[in-house]
MIDOSE-1310 file (N, C-alpha, C; in nm, 2 decimals, decimal comma, always signed):
residues 123
mktk	+3,36/-7,30/+13,65/+3,36/-7,22/+13,53/+3,22/-7,18/+13,50; +3,12/-7,28/+13,52/+2,98/-7,25/+13,49/+2,93/-7,14/+13,59; +2,98/-7,15/+13,71/+2,93/-7,06/+13,81/+2,97/-6,91/+13,78; +3,09/-6,89/+13,73/+3,14/-6,76/+13,69/+3,05/-6,71/+13,57
alla	+3,03/-6,79/+13,47/+2,95/-6,75/+13,36/+2,80/-6,72/+13,40; +2,75/-6,80/+13,49/+2,61/-6,77/+13,54/+2,61/-6,64/+13,62; +2,71/-6,62/+13,70/+2,72/-6,50/+13,78/+2,73/-6,38/+13,69; +2,82/-6,38/+13,59/+2,84/-6,27/+13,49/+2,71/-6,24/+13,42
agll	+2,64/-6,35/+13,37/+2,51/-6,33/+13,30/+2,41/-6,27/+13,39; +2,40/-6,31/+13,52/+2,31/-6,25/+13,62/+2,34/-6,10/+13,64; +2,47/-6,07/+13,65/+2,50/-5,93/+13,67/+2,47/-5,84/+13,55; +2,49/-5,90/+13,43/+2,45/-5,83/+13,31/+2,30/-5,80/+13,30
maas	+2,22/-5,90/+13,34/+2,08/-5,88/+13,34/+2,03/-5,78/+13,44; +2,09/-5,79/+13,56/+2,06/-5,69/+13,67/+2,09/-5,55/+13,62; +2,21/-5,53/+13,56/+2,25/-5,40/+13,52/+2,15/-5,34/+13,41; +2,11/-5,43/+13,32/+2,02/-5,38/+13,21/+1,89/-5,35/+13,27
aass	+1,84/-5,43/+13,36/+1,71/-5,40/+13,43/+1,71/-5,27/+13,50; +1,82/-5,24/+13,58/+1,84/-5,12/+13,65/+1,84/-5,00/+13,56; +1,91/-5,01/+13,45/+1,91/-4,89/+13,36/+1,77/-4,87/+13,29; +1,69/-4,97/+13,28/+1,56/-4,95/+13,22/+1,47/-4,88/+13,31
faqt	+1,50/-4,88/+13,45/+1,41/-4,81/+13,54/+1,46/-4,67/+13,57; +1,57/-4,63/+13,51/+1,63/-4,50/+13,54/+1,53/-4,39/+13,48; +1,52/-4,28/+13,55/+1,43/-4,17/+13,50/+1,51/-4,06/+13,44; +1,45/-3,99/+13,35/+1,52/-3,88/+13,29/+1,49/-3,76/+13,38
vysv	+1,60/-3,68/+13,40/+1,59/-3,56/+13,49/+1,61/-3,44/+13,40; +1,52/-3,34/+13,42/+1,52/-3,22/+13,34/+1,55/-3,10/+13,44; +1,62/-3,01/+13,39/+1,65/-2,89/+13,47/+1,54/-2,79/+13,45; +1,50/-2,72/+13,56/+1,40/-2,62/+13,55/+1,45/-2,48/+13,54
navg	+1,59/-2,47/+13,54/+1,65/-2,33/+13,52/+1,66/-2,30/+13,38; +1,63/-2,18/+13,35/+1,65/-2,12/+13,21/+1,75/-2,01/+13,23; +1,87/-2,03/+13,17/+1,98/-1,94/+13,18/+2,00/-1,87/+13,05; +2,03/-1,74/+13,05/+2,05/-1,67/+12,93/+2,12/-1,54/+12,95
fvnv	+2,11/-1,46/+12,84/+2,17/-1,32/+12,85/+2,08/-1,23/+12,77; +2,08/-1,10/+12,81/+2,00/-1,00/+12,74/+2,09/-0,88/+12,72; +2,09/-0,83/+12,59/+2,17/-0,71/+12,56/+2,07/-0,59/+12,56; +2,11/-0,48/+12,64/+2,02/-0,36/+12,65/+2,11/-0,25/+12,60
vfvp	+2,05/-0,17/+12,51/+2,13/-0,05/+12,46/+2,08/+0,07/+12,53; +2,17/+0,15/+12,58/+2,14/+0,27/+12,65/+2,19/+0,39/+12,57; +2,10/+0,47/+12,52/+2,13/+0,59/+12,44/+2,19/+0,70/+12,53; +2,25/+0,80/+12,47/+2,30/+0,91/+12,55/+2,18/+0,98/+12,63
gftl	+2,21/+1,01/+12,75/+2,10/+1,07/+12,83/+2,04/+0,97/+12,92; +1,91/+0,99/+12,96/+1,85/+0,90/+13,05/+1,77/+0,79/+12,98; +1,77/+0,67/+13,03/+1,70/+0,55/+12,98/+1,63/+0,49/+13,10; +1,50/+0,45/+13,09/+1,44/+0,38/+13,20/+1,45/+0,23/+13,16
aanp	+1,50/+0,15/+13,25/+1,52/+0,00/+13,23/+1,49/-0,08/+13,35; +1,50/-0,21/+13,34/+1,49/-0,30/+13,45/+1,58/-0,41/+13,44; +1,62/-0,47/+13,55/+1,71/-0,59/+13,55/+1,63/-0,71/+13,51; +1,65/-0,77/+13,39/+1,57/-0,88/+13,34/+1,60/-1,02/+13,40
ldga	+1,72/-1,03/+13,45/+1,77/-1,17/+13,49/+1,82/-1,17/+13,63; +1,82/-1,29/+13,70/+1,88/-1,30/+13,83/+2,02/-1,35/+13,82; +2,12/-1,25/+13,84/+2,26/-1,28/+13,82/+2,32/-1,34/+13,95; +2,44/-1,37/+13,95/+2,51/-1,42/+14,06/+2,51/-1,32/+14,18
anti	+2,54/-1,19/+14,14/+2,52/-1,08/+14,23/+2,45/-0,97/+14,16; +2,35/-0,92/+14,22/+2,26/-0,82/+14,15/+2,30/-0,67/+14,20; +2,42/-0,65/+14,22/+2,47/-0,51/+14,26/+2,50/-0,44/+14,13; +2,50/-0,31/+14,14/+2,53/-0,23/+14,02/+2,68/-0,25/+13,98
aalf	+2,77/-0,28/+14,07/+2,91/-0,30/+14,04/+2,92/-0,43/+13,96; +2,84/-0,54/+13,99/+2,84/-0,66/+13,92/+2,77/-0,66/+13,79; +2,66/-0,59/+13,78/+2,58/-0,58/+13,66/+2,64/-0,49/+13,56; +2,71/-0,39/+13,60/+2,77/-0,29/+13,52/+2,91/-0,27/+13,55
psvp	+3,00/-0,37/+13,52/+3,14/-0,36/+13,56/+3,22/-0,25/+13,49; +3,18/-0,21/+13,37/+3,25/-0,11/+13,30/+3,14/-0,03/+13,21; +3,13/+0,09/+13,25/+3,03/+0,18/+13,17/+3,11/+0,31/+13,14; +3,05/+0,40/+13,05/+3,12/+0,52/+13,03/+3,14/+0,61/+13,15
ngss	+3,25/+0,67/+13,16/+3,29/+0,75/+13,28/+3,18/+0,86/+13,30; +3,14/+0,88/+13,42/+3,04/+0,98/+13,45/+2,89/+0,93/+13,45; +2,87/+0,80/+13,40/+2,74/+0,75/+13,40/+2,68/+0,72/+13,54; +2,55/+0,73/+13,55/+2,49/+0,71/+13,68/+2,37/+0,62/+13,67
ifkf	+2,33/+0,56/+13,78/+2,22/+0,48/+13,80/+2,14/+0,53/+13,92; +2,00/+0,54/+13,90/+1,91/+0,59/+14,00/+1,80/+0,49/+14,01; +1,76/+0,45/+14,14/+1,64/+0,38/+14,16/+1,56/+0,44/+14,27; +1,43/+0,42/+14,27/+1,35/+0,48/+14,37/+1,34/+0,40/+14,49
dala	+1,36/+0,46/+14,61/+1,35/+0,40/+14,74/+1,22/+0,44/+14,80; +1,12/+0,34/+14,79/+0,98/+0,37/+14,84/+0,97/+0,40/+14,99; +1,06/+0,34/+15,07/+1,05/+0,37/+15,21/+1,10/+0,51/+15,24; +1,21/+0,55/+15,18/+1,26/+0,69/+15,21/+1,19/+0,79/+15,12
gnfv	+1,12/+0,75/+15,01/+1,05/+0,85/+14,93/+1,14/+0,93/+14,84; +1,26/+0,88/+14,81/+1,35/+0,95/+14,72/+1,43/+0,85/+14,63; +1,51/+0,91/+14,54/+1,60/+0,83/+14,46/+1,73/+0,81/+14,52; +1,79/+0,69/+14,51/+1,92/+0,66/+14,55/+2,00/+0,61/+14,43
ggtf	+2,13/+0,63/+14,43/+2,20/+0,59/+14,31/+2,35/+0,59/+14,33; +2,42/+0,57/+14,22/+2,56/+0,58/+14,22/+2,61/+0,63/+14,08; +2,73/+0,68/+14,09/+2,80/+0,74/+13,96/+2,93/+0,66/+13,94; +2,95/+0,63/+13,82/+3,08/+0,56/+13,78/+3,18/+0,66/+13,75
vrgs	+3,29/+0,67/+13,83/+3,39/+0,77/+13,81/+3,53/+0,70/+13,82; +3,61/+0,71/+13,72/+3,75/+0,66/+13,71/+3,75/+0,51/+13,74; +3,66/+0,43/+13,68/+3,66/+0,29/+13,68/+3,60/+0,23/+13,81; +3,52/+0,30/+13,88/+3,46/+0,25/+14,01/+3,32/+0,31/+14,03
wgan	+3,24/+0,24/+14,10/+3,11/+0,29/+14,13/+3,11/+0,36/+14,27; +3,22/+0,36/+14,33/+3,24/+0,43/+14,46/+3,16/+0,36/+14,57; +3,11/+0,44/+14,67/+3,05/+0,39/+14,79/+2,92/+0,32/+14,76; +2,85/+0,35/+14,65/+2,72/+0,29/+14,62/+2,73/+0,17/+14,53
gnlt	+2,85/+0,11/+14,51/+2,86/-0,01/+14,42/+2,78/-0,13/+14,47; +2,74/-0,13/+14,60/+2,66/-0,24/+14,65/+2,51/-0,22/+14,64; +2,47/-0,11/+14,57/+2,33/-0,09/+14,55/+2,27/-0,20/+14,46; +2,17/-0,26/+14,51/+2,11/-0,38/+14,44/+2,00/-0,34/+14,34
lvpg	+1,99/-0,42/+14,23/+1,89/-0,41/+14,14/+1,83/-0,55/+14,12; +1,73/-0,59/+14,19/+1,68/-0,73/+14,18/+1,60/-0,74/+14,05; +1,58/-0,87/+14,01/+1,51/-0,89/+13,88/+1,37/-0,82/+13,88; +1,35/-0,75/+13,78/+1,22/-0,68/+13,76/+1,22/-0,54/+13,82
egff	+1,32/-0,50/+13,89/+1,33/-0,37/+13,96/+1,37/-0,27/+13,86; +1,30/-0,16/+13,84/+1,33/-0,05/+13,75/+1,43/+0,04/+13,80; +1,50/+0,11/+13,70/+1,60/+0,21/+13,74/+1,62/+0,30/+13,62; +1,68/+0,42/+13,65/+1,72/+0,51/+13,54/+1,87/+0,50/+13,52
fkna	+1,91/+0,49/+13,40/+2,05/+0,48/+13,36/+2,08/+0,61/+13,28; +2,18/+0,69/+13,33/+2,22/+0,81/+13,26/+2,35/+0,78/+13,19; +2,35/+0,77/+13,06/+2,46/+0,75/+12,98/+2,53/+0,88/+12,96; +2,65/+0,90/+13,02/+2,72/+1,03/+13,01/+2,80/+1,05/+12,88
dvan	+2,80/+0,94/+12,80/+2,88/+0,94/+12,67/+2,79/+1,00/+12,56; +2,85/+1,03/+12,45/+2,78/+1,08/+12,33/+2,74/+0,96/+12,24; +2,79/+0,84/+12,27/+2,76/+0,72/+12,19/+2,67/+0,63/+12,27; +2,60/+0,54/+12,20/+2,52/+0,43/+12,26/+2,61/+0,34/+12,34
ftat	+2,56/+0,29/+12,45/+2,63/+0,19/+12,54/+2,55/+0,07/+12,55; +2,60/-0,05/+12,52/+2,53/-0,18/+12,54/+2,58/-0,25/+12,66; +2,48/-0,28/+12,75/+2,51/-0,36/+12,87/+2,45/-0,50/+12,84; +2,52/-0,61/+12,89/+2,48/-0,74/+12,88/+2,45/-0,80/+13,02
fvgn	+2,32/-0,84/+13,04/+2,28/-0,90/+13,16/+2,29/-1,05/+13,14; +2,34/-1,12/+13,24/+2,36/-1,27/+13,24/+2,30/-1,32/+13,36; +2,22/-1,43/+13,35/+2,17/-1,50/+13,47/+2,05/-1,59/+13,44; +1,98/-1,62/+13,55/+1,87/-1,71/+13,54/+1,74/-1,63/+13,52
vkq	+1,65/-1,69/+13,44/+1,52/-1,63/+13,42/+1,43/-1,67/+13,54; +1,37/-1,57/+13,60/+1,29/-1,61/+13,72/+1,16/-1,68/+13,67; +1,13/-1,79/+13,74/+1,02/-1,87/+13,71/+0,89/-1,82/+13,77
């Protein structure tokens, strides 16, 4: 009986000692969201966060019909983009906008449009 009590006391002391040596772990990721308002016509903006997928189809799943996005392709020396028609970005839905990359957004509606970017803040 004394052996069991001594063994239990020893395990209790070992467990408390082990927990006192545990280190606190902090995450270095800052996750958030940013709302950007696009007025009718052209607006110059940039992707502020690193999302799960940084394609225009993922960043802008639903925008006013007829809206367009254009970004400058430095290698080709021209603008590339896509237009949202009937609920889809069409062939250019895989066009990427990496964090910090600028683009023109053409809001084809007469009212303001708010887009919400969700993702990690680049460190």
